[in-house]
PDB file of N, CA, C and O in Angstrom:
ATOM      1  N   UNK A   1       0.948  -0.724  -0.229  1.00  0.00           N
ATOM      2  CA  UNK A   1       0.033   0.155  -0.190  1.00  0.00           C
ATOM      3  C   UNK A   1       0.991   1.312   0.096  1.00  0.00           C
ATOM      4  O   UNK A   1       1.086   2.001   1.112  1.00  0.00           O
ATOM      5  N   UNK A   2       1.792   1.363  -1.240  1.00  0.00           N
ATOM      6  CA  UNK A   2       3.154   2.269  -0.725  1.00  0.00           C
ATOM      7  C   UNK A   2       2.808   2.901  -1.846  1.00  0.00           C
ATOM      8  O   UNK A   2       2.405   2.205  -2.778  1.00  0.00           O
ATOM      9  N   UNK A   3       2.868   4.000  -1.970  1.00  0.00           N
ATOM     10  CA  UNK A   3       2.888   5.088  -3.441  1.00  0.00           C
ATOM     11  C   UNK A   3       3.371   4.564  -4.574  1.00  0.00           C
ATOM     12  O   UNK A   3       4.516   4.141  -4.416  1.00  0.00           O
ATOM     13  N   UNK A   4       3.049   4.460  -5.392  1.00  0.00           N
ATOM     14  CA  UNK A   4       2.777   3.774  -7.019  1.00  0.00           C
ATOM     15  C   UNK A   4       2.672   1.908  -6.842  1.00  0.00           C
ATOM     16  O   UNK A   4       2.531   1.342  -7.926  1.00  0.00           O
ATOM     17  N   UNK A   5       2.708   1.328  -6.070  1.00  0.00           N
ATOM     18  CA  UNK A   5       2.152  -0.511  -6.133  1.00  0.00           C
ATOM     19  C   UNK A   5       0.506   0.096  -6.771  1.00  0.00           C
ATOM     20  O   UNK A   5       0.032   1.232  -6.808  1.00  0.00           O
ATOM     21  N   UNK A   6       0.021  -1.109  -7.169  1.00  0.00           N
ATOM     22  CA  UNK A   6      -1.145  -1.282  -8.056  1.00  0.00           C
ATOM     23  C   UNK A   6      -1.762  -1.960  -7.247  1.00  0.00           C
ATOM     24  O   UNK A   6      -1.036  -2.767  -6.665  1.00  0.00           O
ATOM     25  N   UNK A   7      -2.801  -1.978  -6.960  1.00  0.00           N
ATOM     26  CA  UNK A   7      -3.459  -2.655  -5.482  1.00  0.00           C
ATOM     27  C   UNK A   7      -5.193  -3.130  -6.317  1.00  0.00           C
ATOM     28  O   UNK A   7      -5.827  -2.275  -6.936  1.00  0.00           O
ATOM     29  N   UNK A   8      -5.702  -4.572  -6.163  1.00  0.00           N
ATOM     30  CA  UNK A   8      -6.383  -4.918  -6.365  1.00  0.00           C
ATOM     31  C   UNK A   8      -7.432  -5.201  -5.770  1.00  0.00           C
ATOM     32  O   UNK A   8      -7.442  -6.015  -4.846  1.00  0.00           O
ATOM     33  N   UNK A   9      -8.654  -4.488  -6.256  1.00  0.00           N
ATOM     34  CA  UNK A   9      -9.881  -4.730  -5.453  1.00  0.00           C
ATOM     35  C   UNK A   9     -10.897  -6.019  -5.571  1.00  0.00           C
ATOM     36  O   UNK A   9     -10.460  -7.118  -5.913  1.00  0.00           O
ATOM     37  N   UNK A  10     -11.584  -5.913  -5.418  1.00  0.00           N
ATOM     38  CA  UNK A  10     -12.431  -7.379  -5.015  1.00  0.00           C
ATOM     39  C   UNK A  10     -12.706  -7.566  -6.714  1.00  0.00           C
ATOM     40  O   UNK A  10     -12.744  -8.748  -7.056  1.00  0.00           O
ATOM     41  N   UNK A  11     -12.858  -6.781  -7.575  1.00  0.00           N
ATOM     42  CA  UNK A  11     -14.157  -7.404  -8.362  1.00  0.00           C
ATOM     43  C   UNK A  11     -12.166  -7.292  -9.484  1.00  0.00           C
ATOM     44  O   UNK A  11     -12.276  -7.836 -10.583  1.00  0.00           O
ATOM     45  N   UNK A  12     -11.447  -7.001  -9.348  1.00  0.00           N
ATOM     46  CA  UNK A  12     -10.749  -7.730  -9.754  1.00  0.00           C
ATOM     47  C   UNK A  12      -9.635  -6.796 -10.848  1.00  0.00           C
ATOM     48  O   UNK A  12      -8.807  -7.311 -11.599  1.00  0.00           O
ATOM     49  N   UNK A  13      -9.897  -5.309 -10.679  1.00  0.00           N
ATOM     50  CA  UNK A  13      -9.467  -4.592 -11.756  1.00  0.00           C
ATOM     51  C   UNK A  13      -8.224  -3.307 -11.150  1.00  0.00           C
ATOM     52  O   UNK A  13      -8.743  -2.311 -10.644  1.00  0.00           O
ATOM     53  N   UNK A  14      -6.994  -3.333 -11.192  1.00  0.00           N
ATOM     54  CA  UNK A  14      -6.043  -2.662 -10.446  1.00  0.00           C
ATOM     55  C   UNK A  14      -6.195  -1.149 -10.820  1.00  0.00           C
ATOM     56  O   UNK A  14      -6.292  -0.535 -11.883  1.00  0.00           O
ATOM     57  N   UNK A  15      -6.174  -0.793  -9.435  1.00  0.00           N
ATOM     58  CA  UNK A  15      -6.070   0.757  -9.047  1.00  0.00           C
ATOM     59  C   UNK A  15      -4.518   1.435  -8.749  1.00  0.00           C
ATOM     60  O   UNK A  15      -3.593   0.682  -8.446  1.00  0.00           O
ATOM     61  N   UNK A  16      -4.395   2.317  -8.816  1.00  0.00           N
ATOM     62  CA  UNK A  16      -2.182   2.486  -8.432  1.00  0.00           C
ATOM     63  C   UNK A  16      -2.776   3.712  -7.381  1.00  0.00           C
ATOM     64  O   UNK A  16      -3.626   4.526  -7.743  1.00  0.00           O
ATOM     65  N   UNK A  17      -2.238   3.688  -6.182  1.00  0.00           N
ATOM     66  CA  UNK A  17      -2.406   3.723  -4.531  1.00  0.00           C
ATOM     67  C   UNK A  17      -1.729   5.417  -5.106  1.00  0.00           C
ATOM     68  O   UNK A  17      -0.772   5.621  -5.852  1.00  0.00           O
ATOM     69  N   UNK A  18      -2.659   6.436  -4.420  1.00  0.00           N
ATOM     70  CA  UNK A  18      -2.405   7.713  -4.611  1.00  0.00           C
ATOM     71  C   UNK A  18      -2.747   8.326  -3.434  1.00  0.00           C
ATOM     72  O   UNK A  18      -3.824   7.730  -3.413  1.00  0.00           O
ATOM     73  N   UNK A  19      -2.783   8.901  -2.565  1.00  0.00           N
ATOM     74  CA  UNK A  19      -2.765  10.356  -1.651  1.00  0.00           C
ATOM     75  C   UNK A  19      -3.292  11.019  -1.882  1.00  0.00           C
ATOM     76  O   UNK A  19      -2.749  12.025  -2.338  1.00  0.00           O
ATOM     77  N   UNK A  20      -5.083  10.975  -1.721  1.00  0.00           N
ATOM     78  CA  UNK A  20      -5.551  12.933  -2.202  1.00  0.00           C
ATOM     79  C   UNK A  20      -4.681  13.671  -1.472  1.00  0.00           C
ATOM     80  O   UNK A  20      -3.833  13.321  -0.651  1.00  0.00           O
ATOM     81  N   UNK A  21      -5.072  14.980  -1.967  1.00  0.00           N
ATOM     82  CA  UNK A  21      -4.139  16.627  -2.020  1.00  0.00           C
ATOM     83  C   UNK A  21      -5.344  16.638  -0.698  1.00  0.00           C
ATOM     84  O   UNK A  21      -6.414  16.061  -0.505  1.00  0.00           O
ATOM     85  N   UNK A  22      -4.563  17.562   0.004  1.00  0.00           N
ATOM     86  CA  UNK A  22      -5.064  18.628   1.006  1.00  0.00           C
ATOM     87  C   UNK A  22      -5.623  19.333   0.496  1.00  0.00           C
ATOM     88  O   UNK A  22      -5.152  19.709  -0.577  1.00  0.00           O
ATOM     89  N   UNK A  23      -7.018  19.960   0.976  1.00  0.00           N
ATOM     90  CA  UNK A  23      -8.407  20.829   0.351  1.00  0.00           C
ATOM     91  C   UNK A  23      -7.089  21.995   0.916  1.00  0.00           C
ATOM     92  O   UNK A  23      -6.490  22.353  -0.098  1.00  0.00           O
ATOM     93  N   UNK A  24      -6.634  22.498   1.857  1.00  0.00           N
ATOM     94  CA  UNK A  24      -5.771  23.750   2.373  1.00  0.00           C
ATOM     95  C   UNK A  24      -4.941  23.975   0.541  1.00  0.00           C
ATOM     96  O   UNK A  24      -5.235  24.816  -0.308  1.00  0.00           O
ATOM     97  N   UNK A  25      -4.018  23.011   0.482  1.00  0.00           N
ATOM     98  CA  UNK A  25      -3.645  22.983  -0.897  1.00  0.00           C
ATOM     99  C   UNK A  25      -3.521  23.608  -2.245  1.00  0.00           C
ATOM    100  O   UNK A  25      -2.561  23.983  -2.917  1.00  0.00           O
ATOM    101  N   UNK A  26      -4.904  23.593  -2.430  1.00  0.00           N
ATOM    102  CA  UNK A  26      -5.496  23.866  -3.570  1.00  0.00           C
ATOM    103  C   UNK A  26      -5.872  25.258  -2.667  1.00  0.00           C
ATOM    104  O   UNK A  26      -4.941  25.617  -3.388  1.00  0.00           O
ATOM    105  N   UNK A  27      -6.119  25.930  -2.171  1.00  0.00           N
ATOM    106  CA  UNK A  27      -6.591  27.026  -1.690  1.00  0.00           C
ATOM    107  C   UNK A  27      -5.596  27.650  -2.093  1.00  0.00           C
ATOM    108  O   UNK A  27      -5.609  28.665  -2.790  1.00  0.00           O
ATOM    109  N   UNK A  28      -4.743  27.122  -1.708  1.00  0.00           N
ATOM    110  CA  UNK A  28      -2.755  28.596  -1.309  1.00  0.00           C
ATOM    111  C   UNK A  28      -2.045  28.707  -2.855  1.00  0.00           C
ATOM    112  O   UNK A  28      -1.960  29.773  -3.465  1.00  0.00           O
ATOM    113  N   UNK A  29      -1.639  27.631  -3.277  1.00  0.00           N
ATOM    114  CA  UNK A  29      -1.556  27.854  -4.627  1.00  0.00           C
ATOM    115  C   UNK A  29      -1.973  29.065  -5.317  1.00  0.00           C
ATOM    116  O   UNK A  29      -3.156  29.389  -5.422  1.00  0.00           O
ATOM    117  N   UNK A  30      -1.049  29.697  -5.761  1.00  0.00           N
ATOM    118  CA  UNK A  30      -1.321  31.199  -6.935  1.00  0.00           C
ATOM    119  C   UNK A  30      -0.928  30.918  -7.694  1.00  0.00           C
ATOM    120  O   UNK A  30       0.040  30.170  -7.553  1.00  0.00           O
ATOM    121  N   UNK A  31      -1.374  31.302  -9.143  1.00  0.00           N
ATOM    122  CA  UNK A  31      -0.727  31.075 -10.166  1.00  0.00           C
ATOM    123  C   UNK A  31       0.657  31.598 -10.446  1.00  0.00           C
ATOM    124  O   UNK A  31       1.166  32.396  -9.659  1.00  0.00           O
ATOM    125  N   UNK A  32       1.394  31.127 -11.692  1.00  0.00           N
ATOM    126  CA  UNK A  32       2.013  32.123 -12.540  1.00  0.00           C
ATOM    127  C   UNK A  32       1.405  33.066 -12.978  1.00  0.00           C
ATOM    128  O   UNK A  32       1.957  34.083 -12.559  1.00  0.00           O
ATOM    129  N   UNK A  33       0.561  33.307 -13.598  1.00  0.00           N
ATOM    130  CA  UNK A  33      -0.283  34.491 -13.995  1.00  0.00           C
ATOM    131  C   UNK A  33      -0.210  35.655 -12.001  1.00  0.00           C
ATOM    132  O   UNK A  33       0.590  36.498 -11.595  1.00  0.00           O
ATOM    133  N   UNK A  34      -1.291  35.125 -11.459  1.00  0.00           N
ATOM    134  CA  UNK A  34      -1.637  35.820 -10.411  1.00  0.00           C
ATOM    135  C   UNK A  34       0.324  36.594  -9.722  1.00  0.00           C
ATOM    136  O   UNK A  34       0.534  37.794  -9.547  1.00  0.00           O
ATOM    137  N   UNK A  35       1.862  34.953  -9.387  1.00  0.00           N
ATOM    138  CA  UNK A  35       2.347  35.835  -8.925  1.00  0.00           C
ATOM    139  C   UNK A  35       3.759  36.885  -9.798  1.00  0.00           C
ATOM    140  O   UNK A  35       4.758  37.490  -9.410  1.00  0.00           O
ATOM    141  N   UNK A  36       2.934  36.565 -11.431  1.00  0.00           N
ATOM    142  CA  UNK A  36       3.388  37.823 -12.382  1.00  0.00           C
ATOM    143  C   UNK A  36       2.641  38.724 -11.869  1.00  0.00           C
ATOM    144  O   UNK A  36       2.827  39.260 -10.776  1.00  0.00           O
ATOM    145  N   UNK A  37       1.658  38.960 -12.714  1.00  0.00           N
ATOM    146  CA  UNK A  37       0.469  40.092 -11.421  1.00  0.00           C
ATOM    147  C   UNK A  37       1.296  40.911 -10.980  1.00  0.00           C
ATOM    148  O   UNK A  37       1.920  41.809 -11.545  1.00  0.00           O
ATOM    149  N   UNK A  38       1.263  40.310  -9.185  1.00  0.00           N
ATOM    150  CA  UNK A  38       1.515  40.664  -8.162  1.00  0.00           C
ATOM    151  C   UNK A  38       3.031  41.172  -7.942  1.00  0.00           C
ATOM    152  O   UNK A  38       3.409  42.219  -7.417  1.00  0.00           O
ATOM    153  N   UNK A  39       3.695  40.246  -8.431  1.00  0.00           N
ATOM    154  CA  UNK A  39       5.377  40.885  -9.467  1.00  0.00           C
ATOM    155  C   UNK A  39       5.471  42.621  -9.702  1.00  0.00           C
ATOM    156  O   UNK A  39       5.772  43.616  -9.042  1.00  0.00           O
ATOM    157  N   UNK A  40       5.109  42.354 -10.783  1.00  0.00           N
ATOM    158  CA  UNK A  40       4.624  43.477 -11.780  1.00  0.00           C
ATOM    159  C   UNK A  40       4.503  44.962 -11.403  1.00  0.00           C
ATOM    160  O   UNK A  40       5.134  45.980 -11.687  1.00  0.00           O
ATOM    161  N   UNK A  41       2.714  44.469 -10.139  1.00  0.00           N
ATOM    162  CA  UNK A  41       2.517  45.759  -9.324  1.00  0.00           C
ATOM    163  C   UNK A  41       3.429  46.615  -8.240  1.00  0.00           C
ATOM    164  O   UNK A  41       3.300  47.796  -7.919  1.00  0.00           O
ATOM    165  N   UNK A  42       4.398  45.633  -7.777  1.00  0.00           N
ATOM    166  CA  UNK A  42       5.415  45.638  -6.251  1.00  0.00           C
ATOM    167  C   UNK A  42       6.055  46.540  -7.402  1.00  0.00           C
ATOM    168  O   UNK A  42       5.993  47.744  -7.157  1.00  0.00           O
ATOM    169  N   UNK A  43       6.743  46.140  -8.783  1.00  0.00           N
ATOM    170  CA  UNK A  43       8.044  47.004  -8.992  1.00  0.00           C
ATOM    171  C   UNK A  43       7.436  47.879  -9.250  1.00  0.00           C
ATOM    172  O   UNK A  43       7.565  48.991  -8.738  1.00  0.00           O
ATOM    173  N   UNK A  44       6.597  47.556 -10.147  1.00  0.00           N
ATOM    174  CA  UNK A  44       5.871  49.180 -10.334  1.00  0.00           C
ATOM    175  C   UNK A  44       5.039  49.773  -9.268  1.00  0.00           C
ATOM    176  O   UNK A  44       4.709  50.869  -9.722  1.00  0.00           O
ATOM    177  N   UNK A  45       4.702  49.682  -8.497  1.00  0.00           N
ATOM    178  CA  UNK A  45       5.077  50.751  -7.349  1.00  0.00           C
ATOM    179  C   UNK A  45       5.907  51.351  -6.819  1.00  0.00           C
ATOM    180  O   UNK A  45       5.780  52.400  -6.188  1.00  0.00           O
ATOM    181  N   UNK A  46       7.120  50.572  -7.079  1.00  0.00           N
ATOM    182  CA  UNK A  46       8.390  50.477  -6.412  1.00  0.00           C
ATOM    183  C   UNK A  46       9.448  51.876  -6.965  1.00  0.00           C
ATOM    184  O   UNK A  46      10.475  52.419  -6.559  1.00  0.00           O
ATOM    185  N   UNK A  47       8.512  52.038  -8.093  1.00  0.00           N
ATOM    186  CA  UNK A  47       9.148  52.963  -9.075  1.00  0.00           C
ATOM    187  C   UNK A  47       8.506  54.503  -9.252  1.00  0.00           C
ATOM    188  O   UNK A  47       9.155  55.518  -9.505  1.00  0.00           O
ATOM    189  N   UNK A  48       7.323  54.422  -9.088  1.00  0.00           N
ATOM    190  CA  UNK A  48       6.807  55.316  -9.305  1.00  0.00           C
ATOM    191  C   UNK A  48       7.477  55.379  -7.319  1.00  0.00           C
ATOM    192  O   UNK A  48       8.670  55.127  -7.152  1.00  0.00           O
ATOM    193  N   UNK A  49       6.743  55.659  -6.263  1.00  0.00           N
ATOM    194  CA  UNK A  49       7.794  55.149  -4.980  1.00  0.00           C
ATOM    195  C   UNK A  49       9.298  56.916  -5.272  1.00  0.00           C
ATOM    196  O   UNK A  49       9.473  58.097  -4.970  1.00  0.00           O
ATOM    197  N   UNK A  50       9.986  55.622  -6.129  1.00  0.00           N
ATOM    198  CA  UNK A  50      11.543  56.387  -6.027  1.00  0.00           C
ATOM    199  C   UNK A  50      11.517  57.346  -6.904  1.00  0.00           C
ATOM    200  O   UNK A  50      12.470  58.126  -6.872  1.00  0.00           O
ATOM    201  N   UNK A  51      10.436  57.571  -7.933  1.00  0.00           N
ATOM    202  CA  UNK A  51      10.408  58.267  -9.429  1.00  0.00           C
ATOM    203  C   UNK A  51       9.970  59.940  -8.221  1.00  0.00           C
ATOM    204  O   UNK A  51      10.449  61.074  -8.240  1.00  0.00           O
ATOM    205  N   UNK A  52       8.897  59.310  -7.341  1.00  0.00           N
ATOM    206  CA  UNK A  52       8.275  61.033  -6.770  1.00  0.00           C
ATOM    207  C   UNK A  52       9.765  61.274  -5.485  1.00  0.00           C
ATOM    208  O   UNK A  52      10.204  62.378  -5.165  1.00  0.00           O
ATOM    209  N   UNK A  53      10.090  60.430  -5.154  1.00  0.00           N
ATOM    210  CA  UNK A  53      10.944  61.041  -3.819  1.00  0.00           C
ATOM    211  C   UNK A  53      12.288  61.358  -5.263  1.00  0.00           C
ATOM    212  O   UNK A  53      12.911  60.404  -4.797  1.00  0.00           O
ATOM    213  N   UNK A  54      12.753  61.596  -5.895  1.00  0.00           N
ATOM    214  CA  UNK A  54      13.722  61.924  -6.473  1.00  0.00           C
ATOM    215  C   UNK A  54      13.093  63.421  -7.064  1.00  0.00           C
ATOM    216  O   UNK A  54      13.621  64.521  -7.227  1.00  0.00           O
ATOM    217  N   UNK A  55      11.940  62.992  -7.258  1.00  0.00           N
ATOM    218  CA  UNK A  55      11.125  64.614  -7.822  1.00  0.00           C
ATOM    219  C   UNK A  55      11.569  65.579  -5.840  1.00  0.00           C
ATOM    220  O   UNK A  55      12.172  66.430  -5.187  1.00  0.00           O
ATOM    221  N   UNK A  56      10.710  64.565  -5.903  1.00  0.00           N
ATOM    222  CA  UNK A  56      11.171  65.320  -4.222  1.00  0.00           C
ATOM    223  C   UNK A  56      13.231  66.650  -4.168  1.00  0.00           C
ATOM    224  O   UNK A  56      13.504  67.836  -4.352  1.00  0.00           O
ATOM    225  N   UNK A  57      13.798  65.718  -3.906  1.00  0.00           N
ATOM    226  CA  UNK A  57      15.010  65.295  -4.101  1.00  0.00           C
ATOM    227  C   UNK A  57      15.482  66.915  -4.432  1.00  0.00           C
ATOM    228  O   UNK A  57      15.947  67.784  -3.695  1.00  0.00           O
ATOM    229  N   UNK A  58      15.148  66.906  -5.853  1.00  0.00           N
ATOM    230  CA  UNK A  58      15.192  68.217  -7.269  1.00  0.00           C
ATOM    231  C   UNK A  58      14.979  68.905  -6.959  1.00  0.00           C
ATOM    232  O   UNK A  58      15.714  69.872  -7.160  1.00  0.00           O
ATOM    233  N   UNK A  59      13.651  69.072  -6.099  1.00  0.00           N
ATOM    234  CA  UNK A  59      12.994  70.198  -5.723  1.00  0.00           C
ATOM    235  C   UNK A  59      13.508  71.348  -5.158  1.00  0.00           C
ATOM    236  O   UNK A  59      13.770  72.516  -5.442  1.00  0.00           O
ATOM    237  N   UNK A  60      13.560  70.375  -4.033  1.00  0.00           N
ATOM    238  CA  UNK A  60      14.712  70.857  -2.611  1.00  0.00           C
ATOM    239  C   UNK A  60      16.659  71.523  -2.541  1.00  0.00           C
ATOM    240  O   UNK A  60      17.441  72.174  -1.849  1.00  0.00           O
ATOM    241  N   UNK A  61      16.543  70.736  -3.837  1.00  0.00           N
ATOM    242  CA  UNK A  61      18.044  71.129  -4.113  1.00  0.00           C
ATOM    243  C   UNK A  61      17.999  72.674  -5.823  1.00  0.00           C
ATOM    244  O   UNK A  61      18.985  73.195  -6.345  1.00  0.00           O
ATOM    245  N   UNK A  62      16.811  72.866  -6.100  1.00  0.00           N
ATOM    246  CA  UNK A  62      16.853  74.124  -6.493  1.00  0.00           C
ATOM    247  C   UNK A  62      16.425  75.110  -5.733  1.00  0.00           C
ATOM    248  O   UNK A  62      16.413  76.337  -5.836  1.00  0.00           O
ATOM    249  N   UNK A  63      15.867  73.883  -4.486  1.00  0.00           N
ATOM    250  CA  UNK A  63      15.097  75.701  -3.245  1.00  0.00           C
ATOM    251  C   UNK A  63      16.754  76.301  -3.565  1.00  0.00           C
ATOM    252  O   UNK A  63      17.327  77.044  -4.362  1.00  0.00           O
ATOM    253  N   UNK A  64      17.017  75.577  -2.565  1.00  0.00           N
ATOM    254  CA  UNK A  64      18.129  75.899  -2.173  1.00  0.00           C
ATOM    255  C   UNK A  64      19.608  77.346  -2.677  1.00  0.00           C
ATOM    256  O   UNK A  64      20.243  78.319  -2.272  1.00  0.00           O
ATOM    257  N   UNK A  65      19.357  76.374  -3.871  1.00  0.00           N
ATOM    258  CA  UNK A  65      20.209  77.131  -5.179  1.00  0.00           C
ATOM    259  C   UNK A  65      19.705  78.085  -4.647  1.00  0.00           C
ATOM    260  O   UNK A  65      20.274  78.610  -3.690  1.00  0.00           O
ATOM    261  N   UNK A  66      18.038  78.747  -5.313  1.00  0.00           N
ATOM    262  CA  UNK A  66      17.573  79.533  -5.006  1.00  0.00           C
ATOM    263  C   UNK A  66      17.807  80.951  -3.877  1.00  0.00           C
ATOM    264  O   UNK A  66      18.102  82.138  -3.738  1.00  0.00           O
ATOM    265  N   UNK A  67      17.374  79.603  -3.236  1.00  0.00           N
ATOM    266  CA  UNK A  67      17.353  80.737  -2.004  1.00  0.00           C
ATOM    267  C   UNK A  67      19.285  81.398  -2.141  1.00  0.00           C
ATOM    268  O   UNK A  67      19.429  82.487  -2.696  1.00  0.00           O
ATOM    269  N   UNK A  68      20.520  80.688  -1.634  1.00  0.00           N
ATOM    270  CA  UNK A  68      21.898  81.046  -1.955  1.00  0.00           C
ATOM    271  C   UNK A  68      21.782  82.362  -3.233  1.00  0.00           C
ATOM    272  O   UNK A  68      21.880  83.539  -2.885  1.00  0.00           O
ATOM    273  N   UNK A  69      21.606  82.047  -4.440  1.00  0.00           N
ATOM    274  CA  UNK A  69      21.453  83.436  -4.993  1.00  0.00           C
ATOM    275  C   UNK A  69      21.057  84.244  -4.641  1.00  0.00           C
ATOM    276  O   UNK A  69      21.522  85.290  -5.094  1.00  0.00           O
ATOM    277  N   UNK A  70      19.777  84.366  -3.452  1.00  0.00           N
ATOM    278  CA  UNK A  70      19.148  85.801  -3.698  1.00  0.00           C
ATOM    279  C   UNK A  70      20.148  86.308  -2.251  1.00  0.00           C
ATOM    280  O   UNK A  70      20.183  87.470  -1.846  1.00  0.00           O
ATOM    281  N   UNK A  71      20.706  85.460  -1.794  1.00  0.00           N
ATOM    282  CA  UNK A  71      21.147  86.076  -0.328  1.00  0.00           C
ATOM    283  C   UNK A  71      22.658  86.708  -1.217  1.00  0.00           C
ATOM    284  O   UNK A  71      22.830  87.926  -1.231  1.00  0.00           O
ATOM    285  N   UNK A  72      23.644  85.814  -1.895  1.00  0.00           N
ATOM    286  CA  UNK A  72      24.062  86.425  -2.970  1.00  0.00           C
ATOM    287  C   UNK A  72      24.443  87.923  -3.459  1.00  0.00           C
ATOM    288  O   UNK A  72      25.512  88.520  -3.333  1.00  0.00           O
ATOM    289  N   UNK A  73      22.877  88.462  -4.228  1.00  0.00           N
ATOM    290  CA  UNK A  73      22.298  89.769  -4.585  1.00  0.00           C
ATOM    291  C   UNK A  73      21.823  90.348  -3.720  1.00  0.00           C
ATOM    292  O   UNK A  73      21.053  91.197  -4.168  1.00  0.00           O
ATOM    293  N   UNK A  74      21.875  90.344  -2.578  1.00  0.00           N
ATOM    294  CA  UNK A  74      21.369  90.867  -1.547  1.00  0.00           C
ATOM    295  C   UNK A  74      22.064  91.159  -0.312  1.00  0.00           C
ATOM    296  O   UNK A  74      21.522  91.756   0.618  1.00  0.00           O
ATOM    297  N   UNK A  75      23.770  90.567  -0.286  1.00  0.00           N
ATOM    298  CA  UNK A  75      24.010  90.552   0.294  1.00  0.00           C
ATOM    299  C   UNK A  75      25.303  91.489  -0.491  1.00  0.00           C
ATOM    300  O   UNK A  75      25.954  91.086  -1.455  1.00  0.00           O
ATOM    301  N   UNK A  76      25.541  93.377   0.482  1.00  0.00           N
ATOM    302  CA  UNK A  76      26.664  93.830  -0.539  1.00  0.00           C
ATOM    303  C   UNK A  76      28.211  93.120  -0.648  1.00  0.00           C
ATOM    304  O   UNK A  76      28.666  92.246   0.091  1.00  0.00           O
ATOM    305  N   UNK A  77      29.160  94.067  -2.319  1.00  0.00           N
ATOM    306  CA  UNK A  77      29.421  93.340  -2.614  1.00  0.00           C
ATOM    307  C   UNK A  77      30.877  94.470  -1.743  1.00  0.00           C
ATOM    308  O   UNK A  77      30.627  95.479  -1.084  1.00  0.00           O
ATOM    309  N   UNK A  78      31.954  94.052  -1.941  1.00  0.00           N
ATOM    310  CA  UNK A  78      33.423  93.925  -0.970  1.00  0.00           C
ATOM    311  C   UNK A  78      33.516  96.405  -1.931  1.00  0.00           C
ATOM    312  O   UNK A  78      33.463  96.975  -3.021  1.00  0.00           O
ATOM    313  N   UNK A  79      33.614  96.619  -0.964  1.00  0.00           N
ATOM    314  CA  UNK A  79      33.835  97.716  -0.156  1.00  0.00           C
ATOM    315  C   UNK A  79      35.210  98.333  -1.368  1.00  0.00           C
ATOM    316  O   UNK A  79      36.271  97.711  -1.333  1.00  0.00           O
ATOM    317  N   UNK A  80      35.126  99.092  -1.998  1.00  0.00           N
ATOM    318  CA  UNK A  80      36.503  99.275  -2.901  1.00  0.00           C
ATOM    319  C   UNK A  80      37.062 100.623  -3.384  1.00  0.00           C
ATOM    320  O   UNK A  80      38.095 100.659  -4.052  1.00  0.00           O
TER     321      UNK A  80
END
């Protein structure tokens, strides 16, 4: 009665012995398409976040550059 052996039933036909799969494995299985879709969405989401963060860093840098320029222009020049 081990896996792979054939068992003889009372009416004479041969059947192969296999354990039925537990019901929880079928419910927890994820198809390749679902896994690929999740991976694509996760990757796309991370790229969007990186793009937003890069835009924030660029705007902060431009703001600081403009502040420094205003300070240089408003500062009194060297007296000669």
